[in-house]
C-alpha positions in Angstrom: 17.5 31.7 -44.8 20.8 29.6 -45.4 20.7 26.2 -48.0 20.6 24.1 -44.7 18.1 25.5 -43.4 16.0 25.7 -46.3 16.7 21.6 -46.9 15.9 21.1 -43.3 12.2 22.8 -44.2 11.6 20.9 -46.8 12.3 17.8 -45.5 10.4 18.5 -42.4 7.1 19.5 -44.7 8.0 16.2 -46.9 7.7 14.0 -44.0 4.5 15.6 -42.4 2.4 15.6 -45.4 3.9 12.1 -46.0 2.3 11.4 -42.4 -0.8 13.5 -43.5 -1.6 11.2 -46.7 -0.5 13.7 -49.1 1.9 14.3 -51.4 2.0 17.8 -52.5 5.1 17.8 -54.1 4.1 15.0 -57.2 3.8 15.6 -60.7 1.7 13.6 -62.9 4.8 11.7 -64.4 6.0 10.9 -61.1 2.4 9.7 -59.5 2.2 7.5 -62.6 5.9 6.3 -62.3 5.5 5.7 -58.7 1.9 3.7 -59.4 4.2 1.7 -61.7 6.2 0.9 -59.5 4.0 -0.1 -56.5 3.1 -2.6 -59.1 5.9 -4.8 -59.6 6.9 -7.4 -58.0 9.2 -7.5 -54.8 12.1 -9.5 -54.9 13.4 -10.1 -51.2 17.3 -10.1 -51.3 17.3 -7.4 -54.2 19.5 -4.3 -54.7 17.5 -1.1 -55.1 18.5 1.9 -56.8 16.3 4.8 -54.9 16.7 8.3 -56.8 15.8 10.8 -59.0 16.0 11.5 -63.1 19.6 10.1 -63.1 19.0 6.7 -61.5 15.4 6.1 -63.5 17.5 6.7 -66.7 20.5 4.7 -65.7 21.0 0.3 -66.4 21.9 -0.2 -63.2 20.9 -4.2 -64.0 24.0 -4.0 -66.4 26.4 -3.1 -64.6 25.8 -5.9 -62.4 24.1 -8.5 -64.3 24.6 -11.2 -61.9 22.6 -9.4 -59.1 19.2 -8.8 -58.4 18.7 -5.2 -59.5 15.8 -2.8 -59.8 15.8 0.3 -60.5 12.6 2.5 -58.4 14.3 5.9 -59.5 11.9 8.6 -60.0 12.6 11.9 -62.3 12.2 15.3 -60.2 12.0 13.0 -56.8 13.7 14.5 -54.1 15.1 12.9 -50.6 11.5 14.4 -49.0 9.5 13.0 -51.1 11.2 9.5 -50.4 8.7 7.2 -47.8 
């Protein structure tokens, strides 16, 4: 199977899992981080950074302290897991 077909299969599986209410790909640390993020207040007009460990560890608000920046990175995430 080609890399493109593999990625498409993973994305489709992730989509179906989310539609069925399952998140089989998440580790305990990912679930903890998502639970923490779910508790945060949503700020209308914010610039949201979504992504994996690189995003999670980034100090994005320091790049633009004049803008409402929020970090929603979760280490180990893949695009198939985003809701």
